[in-house]
PyMOL commands that place a pseudoatom at each C-alpha (Angstrom):
pseudoatom trace, name=CA, resn=MET, resi=1, chain=A, elem=C, hetatm=0, pos=[49.959, -3.105, -17.475]
pseudoatom trace, name=CA, resn=LYS, resi=2, chain=A, elem=C, hetatm=0, pos=[46.911, -5.188, -17.069]
pseudoatom trace, name=CA, resn=VAL, resi=3, chain=A, elem=C, hetatm=0, pos=[47.750, -5.383, -12.966]
pseudoatom trace, name=CA, resn=LEU, resi=4, chain=A, elem=C, hetatm=0, pos=[47.812, -1.614, -13.219]
pseudoatom trace, name=CA, resn=LEU, resi=5, chain=A, elem=C, hetatm=0, pos=[44.543, -1.011, -14.903]
pseudoatom trace, name=CA, resn=LEU, resi=6, chain=A, elem=C, hetatm=0, pos=[42.718, -3.618, -12.906]
pseudoatom trace, name=CA, resn=ALA, resi=7, chain=A, elem=C, hetatm=0, pos=[44.056, -1.578, -9.877]
pseudoatom trace, name=CA, resn=LEU, resi=8, chain=A, elem=C, hetatm=0, pos=[42.825, 1.459, -11.062]
pseudoatom trace, name=CA, resn=SER, resi=9, chain=A, elem=C, hetatm=0, pos=[39.706, -0.048, -11.930]
pseudoatom trace, name=CA, resn=SER, resi=10, chain=A, elem=C, hetatm=0, pos=[39.230, -1.416, -8.570]
pseudoatom trace, name=CA, resn=LEU, resi=11, chain=A, elem=C, hetatm=0, pos=[40.083, 1.912, -6.859]
pseudoatom trace, name=CA, resn=GLY, resi=12, chain=A, elem=C, hetatm=0, pos=[37.396, 3.511, -9.032]
pseudoatom trace, name=CA, resn=ALA, resi=13, chain=A, elem=C, hetatm=0, pos=[34.841, 1.094, -7.906]
pseudoatom trace, name=CA, resn=PHE, resi=14, chain=A, elem=C, hetatm=0, pos=[35.735, 1.507, -4.415]
pseudoatom trace, name=CA, resn=THR, resi=15, chain=A, elem=C, hetatm=0, pos=[35.689, 5.166, -4.683]
pseudoatom trace, name=CA, resn=ASP, resi=16, chain=A, elem=C, hetatm=0, pos=[31.944, 4.930, -6.110]
pseudoatom trace, name=CA, resn=VAL, resi=17, chain=A, elem=C, hetatm=0, pos=[31.317, 2.749, -3.297]
pseudoatom trace, name=CA, resn=GLU, resi=18, chain=A, elem=C, hetatm=0, pos=[32.537, 5.158, -0.815]
pseudoatom trace, name=CA, resn=ALA, resi=19, chain=A, elem=C, hetatm=0, pos=[30.866, 8.140, -2.187]
pseudoatom trace, name=CA, resn=ALA, resi=20, chain=A, elem=C, hetatm=0, pos=[27.614, 6.337, -2.310]
pseudoatom trace, name=CA, resn=LEU, resi=21, chain=A, elem=C, hetatm=0, pos=[27.651, 5.134, 1.448]
pseudoatom trace, name=CA, resn=SER, resi=22, chain=A, elem=C, hetatm=0, pos=[28.595, 8.296, 2.411]
pseudoatom trace, name=CA, resn=ASP, resi=23, chain=A, elem=C, hetatm=0, pos=[26.035, 10.214, 0.592]
pseudoatom trace, name=CA, resn=THR, resi=24, chain=A, elem=C, hetatm=0, pos=[23.591, 12.107, 3.155]
pseudoatom trace, name=CA, resn=GLY, resi=25, chain=A, elem=C, hetatm=0, pos=[22.200, 14.926, 0.879]
pseudoatom trace, name=CA, resn=PRO, resi=26, chain=A, elem=C, hetatm=0, pos=[20.640, 17.788, 2.846]
pseudoatom trace, name=CA, resn=PHE, resi=27, chain=A, elem=C, hetatm=0, pos=[21.477, 15.781, 6.152]
pseudoatom trace, name=CA, resn=PRO, resi=28, chain=A, elem=C, hetatm=0, pos=[24.764, 16.160, 8.698]
pseudoatom trace, name=CA, resn=SER, resi=29, chain=A, elem=C, hetatm=0, pos=[27.856, 13.955, 7.073]
pseudoatom trace, name=CA, resn=SER, resi=30, chain=A, elem=C, hetatm=0, pos=[27.448, 11.984, 10.935]
pseudoatom trace, name=CA, resn=TYR, resi=31, chain=A, elem=C, hetatm=0, pos=[24.365, 10.323, 9.591]
pseudoatom trace, name=CA, resn=ALA, resi=32, chain=A, elem=C, hetatm=0, pos=[26.181, 8.282, 6.991]
pseudoatom trace, name=CA, resn=ALA, resi=33, chain=A, elem=C, hetatm=0, pos=[26.190, 4.811, 8.535]
pseudoatom trace, name=CA, resn=PHE, resi=34, chain=A, elem=C, hetatm=0, pos=[29.264, 3.309, 7.335]
pseudoatom trace, name=CA, resn=SER, resi=35, chain=A, elem=C, hetatm=0, pos=[31.440, 6.176, 8.506]
pseudoatom trace, name=CA, resn=ALA, resi=36, chain=A, elem=C, hetatm=0, pos=[34.176, 6.998, 11.015]
pseudoatom trace, name=CA, resn=ARG, resi=37, chain=A, elem=C, hetatm=0, pos=[32.301, 9.962, 11.773]
pseudoatom trace, name=CA, resn=PHE, resi=38, chain=A, elem=C, hetatm=0, pos=[28.520, 8.460, 12.090]
pseudoatom trace, name=CA, resn=VAL, resi=39, chain=A, elem=C, hetatm=0, pos=[26.954, 9.010, 15.641]
pseudoatom trace, name=CA, resn=GLN, resi=40, chain=A, elem=C, hetatm=0, pos=[23.439, 8.177, 16.118]
pseudoatom trace, name=CA, resn=PRO, resi=41, chain=A, elem=C, hetatm=0, pos=[21.517, 11.600, 16.129]
pseudoatom trace, name=CA, resn=PRO, resi=42, chain=A, elem=C, hetatm=0, pos=[18.993, 12.394, 18.699]
pseudoatom trace, name=CA, resn=THR, resi=43, chain=A, elem=C, hetatm=0, pos=[15.290, 11.448, 18.623]
pseudoatom trace, name=CA, resn=PRO, resi=44, chain=A, elem=C, hetatm=0, pos=[13.775, 14.645, 16.808]
pseudoatom trace, name=CA, resn=ASP, resi=45, chain=A, elem=C, hetatm=0, pos=[9.703, 15.915, 17.586]
pseudoatom trace, name=CA, resn=VAL, resi=46, chain=A, elem=C, hetatm=0, pos=[7.822, 15.008, 14.202]
pseudoatom trace, name=CA, resn=LEU, resi=47, chain=A, elem=C, hetatm=0, pos=[5.790, 17.478, 13.104]
pseudoatom trace, name=CA, resn=THR, resi=48, chain=A, elem=C, hetatm=0, pos=[1.653, 17.172, 13.298]
pseudoatom trace, name=CA, resn=GLU, resi=49, chain=A, elem=C, hetatm=0, pos=[-1.503, 18.682, 11.988]
pseudoatom trace, name=CA, resn=LEU, resi=50, chain=A, elem=C, hetatm=0, pos=[-1.113, 17.539, 8.399]
pseudoatom trace, name=CA, resn=ARG, resi=51, chain=A, elem=C, hetatm=0, pos=[-2.789, 17.326, 5.587]
pseudoatom trace, name=CA, resn=GLY, resi=52, chain=A, elem=C, hetatm=0, pos=[-1.864, 16.288, 1.612]
pseudoatom trace, name=CA, resn=HIS, resi=53, chain=A, elem=C, hetatm=0, pos=[-2.032, 13.542, -0.624]
pseudoatom trace, name=CA, resn=PHE, resi=54, chain=A, elem=C, hetatm=0, pos=[-0.840, 10.183, -0.514]
pseudoatom trace, name=CA, resn=PHE, resi=55, chain=A, elem=C, hetatm=0, pos=[-0.106, 6.599, -2.037]
pseudoatom trace, name=CA, resn=GLN, resi=56, chain=A, elem=C, hetatm=0, pos=[-0.533, 3.461, 0.071]
pseudoatom trace, name=CA, resn=HIS, resi=57, chain=A, elem=C, hetatm=0, pos=[-0.180, -0.089, -0.998]
pseudoatom trace, name=CA, resn=LYS, resi=58, chain=A, elem=C, hetatm=0, pos=[-0.634, -3.074, 1.252]
pseudoatom trace, name=CA, resn=TRP, resi=59, chain=A, elem=C, hetatm=0, pos=[-0.396, -6.497, 0.557]
pseudoatom trace, name=CA, resn=ASP, resi=60, chain=A, elem=C, hetatm=0, pos=[-0.657, -9.907, 2.482]
pseudoatom trace, name=CA, resn=ASN, resi=61, chain=A, elem=C, hetatm=0, pos=[-0.894, -13.435, 1.482]
pseudoatom trace, name=CA, resn=ASN, resi=62, chain=A, elem=C, hetatm=0, pos=[-4.394, -12.889, -0.164]
pseudoatom trace, name=CA, resn=VAL, resi=63, chain=A, elem=C, hetatm=0, pos=[-4.630, -9.165, -1.094]
pseudoatom trace, name=CA, resn=SER, resi=64, chain=A, elem=C, hetatm=0, pos=[-2.765, -6.716, -3.129]
pseudoatom trace, name=CA, resn=HIS, resi=65, chain=A, elem=C, hetatm=0, pos=[-4.467, -3.063, -2.388]
pseudoatom trace, name=CA, resn=ILE, resi=66, chain=A, elem=C, hetatm=0, pos=[-2.924, 0.041, -3.904]
pseudoatom trace, name=CA, resn=THR, resi=67, chain=A, elem=C, hetatm=0, pos=[-4.633, 3.475, -3.191]
pseudoatom trace, name=CA, resn=SER, resi=68, chain=A, elem=C, hetatm=0, pos=[-4.115, 6.903, -3.199]
pseudoatom trace, name=CA, resn=GLY, resi=69, chain=A, elem=C, hetatm=0, pos=[-5.912, 10.040, -2.066]
pseudoatom trace, name=CA, resn=TYR, resi=70, chain=A, elem=C, hetatm=0, pos=[-5.766, 13.038, 0.674]
pseudoatom trace, name=CA, resn=TRP, resi=71, chain=A, elem=C, hetatm=0, pos=[-5.439, 12.716, 4.514]
pseudoatom trace, name=CA, resn=TYR, resi=72, chain=A, elem=C, hetatm=0, pos=[-5.757, 14.654, 7.341]
pseudoatom trace, name=CA, resn=ASN, resi=73, chain=A, elem=C, hetatm=0, pos=[-3.798, 14.130, 11.090]
pseudoatom trace, name=CA, resn=SER, resi=74, chain=A, elem=C, hetatm=0, pos=[-4.546, 15.843, 13.963]
pseudoatom trace, name=CA, resn=ALA, resi=75, chain=A, elem=C, hetatm=0, pos=[-2.509, 14.999, 16.901]
pseudoatom trace, name=CA, resn=ALA, resi=76, chain=A, elem=C, hetatm=0, pos=[-4.468, 17.896, 19.036]
pseudoatom trace, name=CA, resn=GLN, resi=77, chain=A, elem=C, hetatm=0, pos=[-7.978, 16.418, 18.135]
pseudoatom trace, name=CA, resn=GLY, resi=78, chain=A, elem=C, hetatm=0, pos=[-6.755, 12.607, 18.164]
pseudoatom trace, name=CA, resn=LYS, resi=79, chain=A, elem=C, hetatm=0, pos=[-8.026, 11.948, 14.964]
pseudoatom trace, name=CA, resn=VAL, resi=80, chain=A, elem=C, hetatm=0, pos=[-7.152, 10.840, 11.546]
pseudoatom trace, name=CA, resn=ARG, resi=81, chain=A, elem=C, hetatm=0, pos=[-9.078, 10.985, 8.292]
pseudoatom trace, name=CA, resn=ALA, resi=82, chain=A, elem=C, hetatm=0, pos=[-7.965, 9.364, 4.740]
pseudoatom trace, name=CA, resn=ASP, resi=83, chain=A, elem=C, hetatm=0, pos=[-10.219, 10.076, 1.611]
pseudoatom trace, name=CA, resn=GLU, resi=84, chain=A, elem=C, hetatm=0, pos=[-9.174, 7.422, -1.166]
pseudoatom trace, name=CA, resn=THR, resi=85, chain=A, elem=C, hetatm=0, pos=[-10.166, 5.728, -4.198]
pseudoatom trace, name=CA, resn=TYR, resi=86, chain=A, elem=C, hetatm=0, pos=[-9.313, 2.562, -5.656]
pseudoatom trace, name=CA, resn=ASP, resi=87, chain=A, elem=C, hetatm=0, pos=[-10.762, 0.162, -8.163]
pseudoatom trace, name=CA, resn=GLY, resi=88, chain=A, elem=C, hetatm=0, pos=[-14.122, 2.140, -8.986]
pseudoatom trace, name=CA, resn=GLU, resi=89, chain=A, elem=C, hetatm=0, pos=[-14.517, 2.644, -4.797]
pseudoatom trace, name=CA, resn=PHE, resi=90, chain=A, elem=C, hetatm=0, pos=[-14.756, 5.869, -3.424]
pseudoatom trace, name=CA, resn=ALA, resi=91, chain=A, elem=C, hetatm=0, pos=[-13.784, 6.012, 0.633]
pseudoatom trace, name=CA, resn=SER, resi=92, chain=A, elem=C, hetatm=0, pos=[-13.563, 7.864, 3.529]
pseudoatom trace, name=CA, resn=SER, resi=93, chain=A, elem=C, hetatm=0, pos=[-11.830, 6.554, 6.395]
pseudoatom trace, name=CA, resn=LEU, resi=94, chain=A, elem=C, hetatm=0, pos=[-11.919, 8.385, 10.346]
pseudoatom trace, name=CA, resn=PHE, resi=95, chain=A, elem=C, hetatm=0, pos=[-9.527, 6.612, 12.946]
pseudoatom trace, name=CA, resn=ASP, resi=96, chain=A, elem=C, hetatm=0, pos=[-10.691, 8.281, 16.435]
pseudoatom trace, name=CA, resn=TYR, resi=97, chain=A, elem=C, hetatm=0, pos=[-7.432, 7.680, 18.725]
pseudoatom trace, name=CA, resn=THR, resi=98, chain=A, elem=C, hetatm=0, pos=[-9.667, 9.464, 21.285]
pseudoatom trace, name=CA, resn=ASP, resi=99, chain=A, elem=C, hetatm=0, pos=[-11.667, 6.129, 21.192]
pseudoatom trace, name=CA, resn=VAL, resi=100, chain=A, elem=C, hetatm=0, pos=[-9.331, 3.114, 22.234]
pseudoatom trace, name=CA, resn=THR, resi=101, chain=A, elem=C, hetatm=0, pos=[-10.287, -0.119, 23.661]
pseudoatom trace, name=CA, resn=ALA, resi=102, chain=A, elem=C, hetatm=0, pos=[-8.352, -1.295, 26.992]
pseudoatom trace, name=CA, resn=GLY, resi=103, chain=A, elem=C, hetatm=0, pos=[-6.902, -3.867, 24.515]
pseudoatom trace, name=CA, resn=GLY, resi=104, chain=A, elem=C, hetatm=0, pos=[-5.553, -1.060, 22.071]
pseudoatom trace, name=CA, resn=GLN, resi=105, chain=A, elem=C, hetatm=0, pos=[-8.246, -1.296, 19.293]
pseudoatom trace, name=CA, resn=VAL, resi=106, chain=A, elem=C, hetatm=0, pos=[-9.063, 1.907, 17.774]
pseudoatom trace, name=CA, resn=LEU, resi=107, chain=A, elem=C, hetatm=0, pos=[-12.399, 3.239, 16.421]
pseudoatom trace, name=CA, resn=ASN, resi=108, chain=A, elem=C, hetatm=0, pos=[-12.824, 2.838, 12.457]
pseudoatom trace, name=CA, resn=LYS, resi=109, chain=A, elem=C, hetatm=0, pos=[-15.530, 4.587, 10.910]
pseudoatom trace, name=CA, resn=LEU, resi=110, chain=A, elem=C, hetatm=0, pos=[-15.506, 3.500, 6.762]
pseudoatom trace, name=CA, resn=ARG, resi=111, chain=A, elem=C, hetatm=0, pos=[-17.932, 5.286, 4.199]
pseudoatom trace, name=CA, resn=MET, resi=112, chain=A, elem=C, hetatm=0, pos=[-17.499, 3.409, 0.718]
pseudoatom trace, name=CA, resn=VAL, resi=113, chain=A, elem=C, hetatm=0, pos=[-19.614, 4.109, -2.541]
pseudoatom trace, name=CA, resn=GLY, resi=114, chain=A, elem=C, hetatm=0, pos=[-18.820, 2.118, -5.437]
pseudoatom trace, name=CA, resn=PRO, resi=115, chain=A, elem=C, hetatm=0, pos=[-18.357, 0.411, -7.883]
pseudoatom trace, name=CA, resn=SER, resi=116, chain=A, elem=C, hetatm=0, pos=[-20.052, 3.599, -9.410]
pseudoatom trace, name=CA, resn=VAL, resi=117, chain=A, elem=C, hetatm=0, pos=[-20.706, 7.047, -7.869]
pseudoatom trace, name=CA, resn=GLY, resi=118, chain=A, elem=C, hetatm=0, pos=[-24.600, 6.462, -8.093]
pseudoatom trace, name=CA, resn=SER, resi=119, chain=A, elem=C, hetatm=0, pos=[-24.075, 3.513, -5.545]
pseudoatom trace, name=CA, resn=SER, resi=120, chain=A, elem=C, hetatm=0, pos=[-25.660, 3.565, -2.543]
pseudoatom trace, name=CA, resn=PRO, resi=121, chain=A, elem=C, hetatm=0, pos=[-23.244, 4.190, 0.109]
pseudoatom trace, name=CA, resn=SER, resi=122, chain=A, elem=C, hetatm=0, pos=[-22.126, 1.645, 2.863]
pseudoatom trace, name=CA, resn=CYS, resi=123, chain=A, elem=C, hetatm=0, pos=[-20.647, 1.561, 6.102]
pseudoatom trace, name=CA, resn=PHE, resi=124, chain=A, elem=C, hetatm=0, pos=[-18.165, -0.077, 8.558]
pseudoatom trace, name=CA, resn=VAL, resi=125, chain=A, elem=C, hetatm=0, pos=[-17.615, 0.734, 12.580]
pseudoatom trace, name=CA, resn=GLU, resi=126, chain=A, elem=C, hetatm=0, pos=[-15.304, -1.401, 14.578]
pseudoatom trace, name=CA, resn=HIS, resi=127, chain=A, elem=C, hetatm=0, pos=[-12.562, -1.089, 16.710]
pseudoatom trace, name=CA, resn=ILE, resi=128, chain=A, elem=C, hetatm=0, pos=[-9.651, -2.541, 14.999]
pseudoatom trace, name=CA, resn=ASP, resi=129, chain=A, elem=C, hetatm=0, pos=[-6.151, -3.823, 15.600]
pseudoatom trace, name=CA, resn=SER, resi=130, chain=A, elem=C, hetatm=0, pos=[-3.759, -2.038, 12.777]
pseudoatom trace, name=CA, resn=PRO, resi=131, chain=A, elem=C, hetatm=0, pos=[-4.813, 1.183, 11.393]
pseudoatom trace, name=CA, resn=GLY, resi=132, chain=A, elem=C, hetatm=0, pos=[-3.688, 2.040, 8.238]
pseudoatom trace, name=CA, resn=PHE, resi=133, chain=A, elem=C, hetatm=0, pos=[-2.800, 5.518, 9.463]
pseudoatom trace, name=CA, resn=PRO, resi=134, chain=A, elem=C, hetatm=0, pos=[-1.507, 5.702, 12.834]
pseudoatom trace, name=CA, resn=LEU, resi=135, chain=A, elem=C, hetatm=0, pos=[-1.848, 8.708, 14.567]
pseudoatom trace, name=CA, resn=VAL, resi=136, chain=A, elem=C, hetatm=0, pos=[1.319, 11.052, 14.034]
pseudoatom trace, name=CA, resn=THR, resi=137, chain=A, elem=C, hetatm=0, pos=[2.307, 12.841, 17.333]
pseudoatom trace, name=CA, resn=SER, resi=138, chain=A, elem=C, hetatm=0, pos=[4.990, 15.013, 18.018]
pseudoatom trace, name=CA, resn=ASP, resi=139, chain=A, elem=C, hetatm=0, pos=[6.780, 12.245, 20.327]
pseudoatom trace, name=CA, resn=ILE, resi=140, chain=A, elem=C, hetatm=0, pos=[5.650, 9.109, 18.476]
pseudoatom trace, name=CA, resn=LEU, resi=141, chain=A, elem=C, hetatm=0, pos=[9.335, 8.288, 17.469]
pseudoatom trace, name=CA, resn=LYS, resi=142, chain=A, elem=C, hetatm=0, pos=[10.174, 8.821, 21.528]
pseudoatom trace, name=CA, resn=THR, resi=143, chain=A, elem=C, hetatm=0, pos=[7.191, 7.475, 22.873]
pseudoatom trace, name=CA, resn=ASN, resi=144, chain=A, elem=C, hetatm=0, pos=[8.233, 4.317, 20.814]
pseudoatom trace, name=CA, resn=GLY, resi=145, chain=A, elem=C, hetatm=0, pos=[11.974, 3.997, 21.436]
pseudoatom trace, name=CA, resn=ALA, resi=146, chain=A, elem=C, hetatm=0, pos=[12.537, 4.523, 17.556]
pseudoatom trace, name=CA, resn=ALA, resi=147, chain=A, elem=C, hetatm=0, pos=[16.284, 3.705, 16.391]
pseudoatom trace, name=CA, resn=PHE, resi=148, chain=A, elem=C, hetatm=0, pos=[17.901, 5.839, 13.621]
pseudoatom trace, name=CA, resn=GLY, resi=149, chain=A, elem=C, hetatm=0, pos=[18.028, 3.825, 10.676]
pseudoatom trace, name=CA, resn=GLY, resi=150, chain=A, elem=C, hetatm=0, pos=[20.363, 5.896, 8.471]
pseudoatom trace, name=CA, resn=VAL, resi=151, chain=A, elem=C, hetatm=0, pos=[19.810, 8.005, 5.453]
pseudoatom trace, name=CA, resn=VAL, resi=152, chain=A, elem=C, hetatm=0, pos=[17.560, 6.318, 2.863]
pseudoatom trace, name=CA, resn=ILE, resi=153, chain=A, elem=C, hetatm=0, pos=[16.977, 7.989, -0.414]
pseudoatom trace, name=CA, resn=ASP, resi=154, chain=A, elem=C, hetatm=0, pos=[13.767, 6.914, -1.447]
pseudoatom trace, name=CA, resn=PRO, resi=155, chain=A, elem=C, hetatm=0, pos=[12.171, 6.578, -5.442]
pseudoatom trace, name=CA, resn=ILE, resi=156, chain=A, elem=C, hetatm=0, pos=[9.322, 9.175, -4.612]
pseudoatom trace, name=CA, resn=VAL, resi=157, chain=A, elem=C, hetatm=0, pos=[10.302, 11.365, -2.255]
pseudoatom trace, name=CA, resn=GLY, resi=158, chain=A, elem=C, hetatm=0, pos=[14.018, 11.650, -2.405]
pseudoatom trace, name=CA, resn=TYR, resi=159, chain=A, elem=C, hetatm=0, pos=[16.551, 11.913, 0.961]
pseudoatom trace, name=CA, resn=THR, resi=160, chain=A, elem=C, hetatm=0, pos=[15.192, 10.951, 4.099]
pseudoatom trace, name=CA, resn=GLN, resi=161, chain=A, elem=C, hetatm=0, pos=[16.217, 10.198, 7.312]
pseudoatom trace, name=CA, resn=SER, resi=162, chain=A, elem=C, hetatm=0, pos=[15.024, 6.925, 8.614]
pseudoatom trace, name=CA, resn=TRP, resi=163, chain=A, elem=C, hetatm=0, pos=[13.738, 5.634, 12.283]
pseudoatom trace, name=CA, resn=ASN, resi=164, chain=A, elem=C, hetatm=0, pos=[12.732, 2.182, 12.967]
pseudoatom trace, name=CA, resn=PHE, resi=165, chain=A, elem=C, hetatm=0, pos=[10.239, 1.386, 15.743]
pseudoatom trace, name=CA, resn=LEU, resi=166, chain=A, elem=C, hetatm=0, pos=[7.657, -1.079, 17.206]
pseudoatom trace, name=CA, resn=LEU, resi=167, chain=A, elem=C, hetatm=0, pos=[3.938, 0.312, 17.136]
pseudoatom trace, name=CA, resn=GLY, resi=168, chain=A, elem=C, hetatm=0, pos=[2.156, -1.110, 20.134]
pseudoatom trace, name=CA, resn=GLY, resi=169, chain=A, elem=C, hetatm=0, pos=[4.783, -3.252, 20.667]
pseudoatom trace, name=CA, resn=SER, resi=170, chain=A, elem=C, hetatm=0, pos=[4.173, -5.677, 17.692]
pseudoatom trace, name=CA, resn=ILE, resi=171, chain=A, elem=C, hetatm=0, pos=[3.868, -3.751, 14.279]
pseudoatom trace, name=CA, resn=SER, resi=172, chain=A, elem=C, hetatm=0, pos=[7.074, -2.912, 13.228]
pseudoatom trace, name=CA, resn=VAL, resi=173, chain=A, elem=C, hetatm=0, pos=[7.511, 0.409, 11.523]
pseudoatom trace, name=CA, resn=ILE, resi=174, chain=A, elem=C, hetatm=0, pos=[10.018, 2.650, 9.331]
pseudoatom trace, name=CA, resn=ALA, resi=175, chain=A, elem=C, hetatm=0, pos=[9.270, 6.031, 9.562]
pseudoatom trace, name=CA, resn=TYR, resi=176, chain=A, elem=C, hetatm=0, pos=[10.812, 8.389, 6.844]
pseudoatom trace, name=CA, resn=LEU, resi=177, chain=A, elem=C, hetatm=0, pos=[11.540, 11.980, 7.635]
pseudoatom trace, name=CA, resn=ASP, resi=178, chain=A, elem=C, hetatm=0, pos=[12.622, 14.933, 5.769]
pseudoatom trace, name=CA, resn=GLU, resi=179, chain=A, elem=C, hetatm=0, pos=[15.158, 17.440, 6.989]
pseudoatom trace, name=CA, resn=ASP, resi=180, chain=A, elem=C, hetatm=0, pos=[12.416, 19.430, 8.657]
pseudoatom trace, name=CA, resn=ASN, resi=181, chain=A, elem=C, hetatm=0, pos=[11.332, 16.480, 10.218]
pseudoatom trace, name=CA, resn=LEU, resi=182, chain=A, elem=C, hetatm=0, pos=[8.001, 16.556, 8.456]
pseudoatom trace, name=CA, resn=LEU, resi=183, chain=A, elem=C, hetatm=0, pos=[6.916, 12.716, 7.814]
pseudoatom trace, name=CA, resn=VAL, resi=184, chain=A, elem=C, hetatm=0, pos=[7.235, 11.814, 3.916]
pseudoatom trace, name=CA, resn=GLY, resi=185, chain=A, elem=C, hetatm=0, pos=[6.526, 8.309, 4.198]
pseudoatom trace, name=CA, resn=PHE, resi=186, chain=A, elem=C, hetatm=0, pos=[6.621, 5.216, 6.282]
pseudoatom trace, name=CA, resn=ASP, resi=187, chain=A, elem=C, hetatm=0, pos=[6.485, 1.139, 6.038]
pseudoatom trace, name=CA, resn=PHE, resi=188, chain=A, elem=C, hetatm=0, pos=[4.853, -1.256, 8.421]
pseudoatom trace, name=CA, resn=TRP, resi=189, chain=A, elem=C, hetatm=0, pos=[4.357, -4.701, 8.367]
pseudoatom trace, name=CA, resn=GLY, resi=190, chain=A, elem=C, hetatm=0, pos=[3.208, -7.488, 10.466]
pseudoatom trace, name=CA, resn=ALA, resi=191, chain=A, elem=C, hetatm=0, pos=[4.270, -11.553, 10.728]
pseudoatom trace, name=CA, resn=GLU, resi=192, chain=A, elem=C, hetatm=0, pos=[0.668, -13.149, 11.048]
pseudoatom trace, name=CA, resn=ARG, resi=193, chain=A, elem=C, hetatm=0, pos=[-0.218, -12.543, 7.540]
pseudoatom trace, name=CA, resn=ARG, resi=194, chain=A, elem=C, hetatm=0, pos=[3.334, -11.561, 6.039]
pseudoatom trace, name=CA, resn=THR, resi=195, chain=A, elem=C, hetatm=0, pos=[1.366, -8.264, 5.745]
pseudoatom trace, name=CA, resn=LYS, resi=196, chain=A, elem=C, hetatm=0, pos=[3.316, -5.180, 4.336]
pseudoatom trace, name=CA, resn=VAL, resi=197, chain=A, elem=C, hetatm=0, pos=[2.076, -1.532, 3.988]
pseudoatom trace, name=CA, resn=ILE, resi=198, chain=A, elem=C, hetatm=0, pos=[4.058, 1.214, 1.994]
pseudoatom trace, name=CA, resn=THR, resi=199, chain=A, elem=C, hetatm=0, pos=[3.098, 4.966, 2.394]
pseudoatom trace, name=CA, resn=ARG, resi=200, chain=A, elem=C, hetatm=0, pos=[4.014, 8.053, 0.858]
pseudoatom trace, name=CA, resn=PHE, resi=201, chain=A, elem=C, hetatm=0, pos=[2.790, 11.577, 1.523]
pseudoatom trace, name=CA, resn=PHE, resi=202, chain=A, elem=C, hetatm=0, pos=[3.216, 14.504, -0.849]
pseudoatom trace, name=CA, resn=ASN, resi=203, chain=A, elem=C, hetatm=0, pos=[2.094, 18.160, -0.971]
pseudoatom trace, name=CA, resn=THR, resi=204, chain=A, elem=C, hetatm=0, pos=[1.882, 18.078, 2.635]
pseudoatom trace, name=CA, resn=VAL, resi=205, chain=A, elem=C, hetatm=0, pos=[0.707, 21.494, 4.451]
pseudoatom trace, name=CA, resn=VAL, resi=206, chain=A, elem=C, hetatm=0, pos=[1.377, 21.760, 8.175]
pseudoatom trace, name=CA, resn=GLY, resi=207, chain=A, elem=C, hetatm=0, pos=[-1.131, 24.113, 10.301]
pseudoatom trace, name=CA, resn=SER, resi=208, chain=A, elem=C, hetatm=0, pos=[-3.993, 23.610, 12.463]
pseudoatom trace, name=CA, resn=ILE, resi=209, chain=A, elem=C, hetatm=0, pos=[-7.117, 21.470, 11.128]
pseudoatom trace, name=CA, resn=GLU, resi=210, chain=A, elem=C, hetatm=0, pos=[-10.572, 22.612, 11.680]
pseudoatom trace, name=CA, resn=ALA, resi=211, chain=A, elem=C, hetatm=0, pos=[-12.887, 20.445, 13.856]
pseudoatom trace, name=CA, resn=LYS, resi=212, chain=A, elem=C, hetatm=0, pos=[-15.296, 20.348, 11.353]
pseudoatom trace, name=CA, resn=VAL, resi=213, chain=A, elem=C, hetatm=0, pos=[-12.817, 17.991, 9.037]
pseudoatom trace, name=CA, resn=PHE, resi=214, chain=A, elem=C, hetatm=0, pos=[-13.764, 15.219, 11.511]
pseudoatom trace, name=CA, resn=GLU, resi=215, chain=A, elem=C, hetatm=0, pos=[-17.330, 16.096, 12.613]
pseudoatom trace, name=CA, resn=ASN, resi=216, chain=A, elem=C, hetatm=0, pos=[-20.805, 14.754, 11.393]
pseudoatom trace, name=CA, resn=PHE, resi=217, chain=A, elem=C, hetatm=0, pos=[-19.092, 11.511, 9.942]
pseudoatom trace, name=CA, resn=PRO, resi=218, chain=A, elem=C, hetatm=0, pos=[-22.094, 9.782, 8.090]
pseudoatom trace, name=CA, resn=CYS, resi=219, chain=A, elem=C, hetatm=0, pos=[-21.531, 6.229, 9.911]
for i in range(1, 219): cmd.bond("trace and resi %d" % i, "trace and resi %d" % (i + 1))
show_as sticks, trace
zoom trace
């Protein structure tokens, strides 16, 4: 009897594991990584012209920085704007991908107000190596040779298809898309300072963004 119960228990555990490994949610069953039916899907085009809310946590050897806010991504205009709040600071950051150096550095303008809303604003203007918000273009996965990473059930955004690639040939990125190929999050990290950045997007609206969103940035 003990042997039978043990066998049934093991069978039940195996069934649970098998069910978990084959759970692809809204995606095709061929997306299940541990399945004989698995086929790496073709690399999708990603939706662009995005605006919505985000959470972001960045940390390295010296910093742990959590922020939230609203962002705009326009591949058509080559610009990303992120408005954020964190630890008594209010900031707006513009990443201008139409102004990139020969070494791949992107122009970043950052305007900050803090520690109170009555504080005098300060500005940072510099070409930087690792923008906190890459420009999402329709071919970002194809251009960077992304490999399918399987279906991931994210605790914030739910079922996602994950894609792994190197951004700029050096920054490791995992992009998370929903079933409509809308970006719902990304993780990236660098080895030099053991930097990790986790970003999740929600309440996203897809549609053209007016140029005035990026104009007259006060820095």
